[in-house]
C-alpha positions in Angstrom: 0.0 0.0 0.0 1.2 3.5 -0.8 1.7 5.7 2.3 -0.8 8.6 2.5 0.6 11.9 3.6 -0.9 14.8 5.7 -2.7 16.2 2.7 -5.4 13.5 2.9 -8.7 15.3 3.0 -10.1 13.0 5.7 -7.2 13.7 8.1 -7.6 15.8 11.2 -4.2 16.1 12.7 -5.4 17.7 15.9 -8.5 15.6 16.6 -7.0 14.5 19.9 -5.0 17.3 21.6 -3.4 14.8 23.9 -1.8 13.1 20.9 -0.1 15.8 18.7 1.5 14.7 15.5 5.2 14.0 15.2 7.5 16.8 14.2 9.3 15.4 11.1 11.5 18.4 10.6 12.8 18.3 14.2 13.4 14.6 14.0 15.4 15.0 10.8 17.5 17.8 12.2 18.3 15.7 15.3 19.0 12.4 13.6 20.0 12.8 10.0 23.5 14.1 9.8 27.0 13.3 8.4 28.3 10.1 9.8 24.9 9.0 11.1 23.3 5.7 10.3 20.0 7.5 9.6 19.8 8.7 6.0 16.3 10.0 5.9 13.1 10.1 8.0 9.6 10.2 6.5 6.5 10.6 8.5 3.2 9.7 6.9 -0.3 10.2 8.2 -1.3 6.6 7.7 -0.5 3.5 5.7 -1.2 -0.2 5.7 2.2 -1.3 7.0 5.4 0.6 7.2 7.3 -2.7 6.9 5.5 -3.6 3.6 6.1 -0.1 2.2 9.8 0.0 3.1 10.4 -3.5 1.7 8.9 -2.3 -1.7 10.9 0.9 -1.7 14.1 -1.1 -0.9 13.3 -3.6 -3.7 12.9 -0.7 -6.1 16.2 0.9 -5.1 14.4 3.9 -3.7 15.7 3.7 -0.2 19.2 3.8 1.2 20.4 2.1 4.4 19.2 4.1 7.3 15.8 5.0 5.8 13.1 5.4 8.5 9.4 5.3 7.6 7.0 6.3 10.4 3.2 6.2 10.2 0.9 8.1 12.6 -1.5 5.3 12.0 -1.4 1.8 10.4 -4.5 0.0 9.3 -2.8 -3.3 8.3 0.2 -3.4 10.6 1.6 -6.9 11.2 3.3 -8.7 13.9 4.8 -12.2 13.9 2.8 -15.0 12.4 0.9 -12.3 10.4 -1.0 -11.1 13.5 -2.7 -7.8 13.1 -1.4 -4.7 14.9 -3.8 -1.8 15.1 -4.1 1.2 17.4 -5.7 4.7 17.4 -3.9 7.4 15.4 -0.9 8.9 17.1 -1.4 6.7 20.2 2.0 4.9 19.6 5.1 4.7 17.5 4.8 2.6 14.3 7.9 2.7 12.2 10.4 0.7 10.1 14.0 1.0 9.4 16.1 -0.3 6.5 19.4 -1.9 7.4 22.1 -3.3 5.1 24.6 -5.2 7.4 27.5 -5.5 4.9 30.3 -7.4 6.4 28.1 -9.4 8.7 27.5 -13.1 7.7 23.9 -13.8 6.8 23.7 -16.5 9.4 24.1 -13.8 12.1 21.3 -11.6 10.7 18.9 -13.5 13.0 20.2 -11.4 15.8 18.7 -8.2 14.4 15.3 -8.4 16.1 17.0 -9.3 19.4 19.4 -6.4 18.9 16.4 -4.1 18.3 14.7 -5.3 21.4 17.8 -4.5 23.5 18.0 -1.0 21.9 14.3 -0.3 22.4 14.4 -1.4 26.0 17.4 0.7 26.8 15.8 3.7 25.2 12.5 3.4 26.9 14.2 3.2 30.3 16.1 6.4 29.6 13.5 8.4 27.8 10.2 7.3 29.4 11.4 5.9 32.7 9.7 2.6 32.0 11.5 -0.7 32.8 11.0 -2.8 29.7 11.6 -6.6 29.6 12.1 -8.7 26.5 10.0 -11.8 25.7 11.9 -14.0 23.3 12.1 -13.4 20.4 10.5 -10.0 19.8 7.9 -8.8 22.4 8.4 -5.7 24.6 6.9 -6.2 28.1 6.0 -3.6 30.7 4.4 -4.0 34.1 0.9 -2.5 34.7 -0.5 -2.9 38.2 1.9 -5.7 39.0 1.0 -7.6 35.8 3.3 -8.2 32.8 1.8 -6.8 29.6 2.9 -6.5 26.0 3.4 -2.9 25.0 5.3 -3.5 21.7 6.7 -5.8 19.2 9.4 -6.2 16.5 9.2 -7.7 13.1 12.2 -8.2 10.8 11.9 -9.1 7.1 14.4 -9.6 4.3 14.3 -7.0 1.7 16.3 -8.5 -1.2 19.7 -10.2 -0.9 21.5 -7.4 1.1 18.9 -5.8 3.3 16.6 -6.2 6.2 13.6 -4.1 7.2 13.0 -4.0 10.9 9.6 -2.8 12.1 8.9 -1.6 15.6 5.5 -0.9 17.2 5.2 0.7 20.7 2.0 1.5 22.5 2.6 4.9 24.0 -0.6 6.5 25.2 -3.2 3.8 24.8 -5.8 3.9 27.5 -7.3 0.8 29.2 -10.5 1.0 27.1 -8.4 1.2 23.9 -6.4 -1.9 24.4 -6.9 -4.5 21.6 -6.6 -7.5 23.9 -6.6 -7.9 27.7 -2.8 -8.7 27.8 -1.8 -5.5 26.1 -0.3 -2.5 27.8 1.2 0.9 27.0 3.9 3.2 28.4 1.3 5.5 29.9 -0.4 2.6 31.7 3.1 1.5 33.0 3.6 5.0 34.6 5.9 6.6 32.0 7.4 9.9 33.1 7.2 11.1 29.5 4.9 10.1 26.7 6.3 12.6 24.2 6.6 10.5 21.1 9.2 12.8 19.5 11.5 12.3 22.5 10.8 8.5 22.7 11.4 8.0 18.9 14.7 10.0 19.0 15.9 7.9 21.9 15.0 4.6 20.3 16.7 5.5 17.0 19.8 6.7 18.8 20.0 3.6 20.8 19.4 1.4 17.8 22.2 3.2 15.9 24.6 2.6 18.8 23.8 -1.1 19.2 23.7 -1.8 15.4 27.1 -0.1 15.0 28.6 -2.1 17.8 27.3 -5.4 16.4 28.2 -4.6 12.8 31.8 -3.5 13.8 32.1 -6.9 15.5 31.0 -8.6 12.2 27.8 -9.7 13.9 29.5 -11.6 16.8 27.0 -11.5 19.6 29.6 -12.1 22.3 32.2 -9.6 21.1 29.6 -6.9 20.6 28.1 -7.5 24.1 24.7 -8.2 22.5 24.2 -11.8 23.8 25.0 -10.7 27.4 22.7 -7.7 27.2 19.9 -9.6 25.7 20.1 -12.3 28.4 20.2 -9.7 31.1 16.9 -8.1 29.9 15.1 -11.3 28.8 12.0 -12.1 30.9 11.7 -15.5 29.3 14.9 -16.9 30.8 14.4 -18.8 34.0 10.8 -19.5 33.3 8.9 -22.6 32.3 7.5 -22.0 28.9 5.7 -23.7 26.1 7.1 -23.3 22.6 4.5 -23.7 19.9 6.5 -24.6 16.8 5.8 -24.5 13.1 3.9 -27.5 12.0 1.8 -27.8 15.1 4.4 -29.4 17.4 5.0 -27.9 20.8 7.6 -28.5 23.6 7.7 -27.3 27.2 10.6 -26.8 29.5 12.6 -24.2 31.4 14.2 -21.5 29.2 17.8 -21.7 30.3 19.8 -19.7 27.7 19.9 -17.8 24.4 22.6 -19.5 22.3 25.1 -18.0 19.9 22.6 -18.2 17.1 19.9 -16.3 19.0 17.9 -19.4 19.7 16.0 -20.0 22.9 17.3 -23.1 24.7 14.8 -25.2 26.6 15.7 -27.8 29.3 12.9 -30.4 29.0 11.7 -32.8 31.6 13.5 -35.7 30.0 16.8 -34.0 30.5 17.3 -32.8 27.0 18.3 -29.3 25.9 16.3 -28.2 22.8 17.1 -25.0 20.9 14.1 -23.2 19.5 14.8 -21.0 16.5 11.3 -20.1 15.5 7.9 -20.4 17.3 5.4 -18.8 19.6 6.5 -18.7 23.3 4.0 -18.9 26.1 5.2 -18.0 29.6 3.7 -20.7 31.9 5.1 -19.7 35.3 8.3 -18.4 37.0 10.7 -20.8 38.5 
């Protein structure tokens, strides 16, 4: 779907004064500069999916590494397993970035969504004052009234032979009556000290630039870059008994004991085996 800009006749940018539009000009001034990863930032009023749009632009050669596409609203946003991701206009941050990790072996590209999770969690702690935990492989968890809730997610997709598009969705000001499912949350509900989306987006992109640069400089080595250690430290899945629902309908249960060098979640099962899980849906059953 083609992004629609602020000239759309049906758009009322100030329909909710608690949710002002992003300031694209200020974002560009603060982030797009010589030597920066970020080569351009575009903010559109709404689109179907920023990931889908940026994948198309990359395939057509119309986006360089570091392109950032932000939508004030998505009507066909996607999470893992093609789950829908929708939210009221300007209630969150919905954006995608184009990365071309030259010099990093393709087999290490699977670390990119985990890297993004570490970067986002770091940024939300600094900019919003919200402790954010990571549910393997790509969910962002916050605590609301003592309960763990999902406030965001990450989706990475290949964009041709040399690029990856990473999409990030973060619920910022969603109110309780706006939550799509009971297990959802937002930064506001988690007691954020700031819900200024410009501030949060700048913090996330700066953190992502730092972590991506460190990982790329280490040729994608998760140990040398510090990524594996940082992810494990912030991963709420580790140490818990979980069920992994795998492609093909199979499932296994066990204690999540590690994230290995390939970014896979390692489960210790009741029969004494250690099984690495590279893809699947993880259900937290209980703490240990």
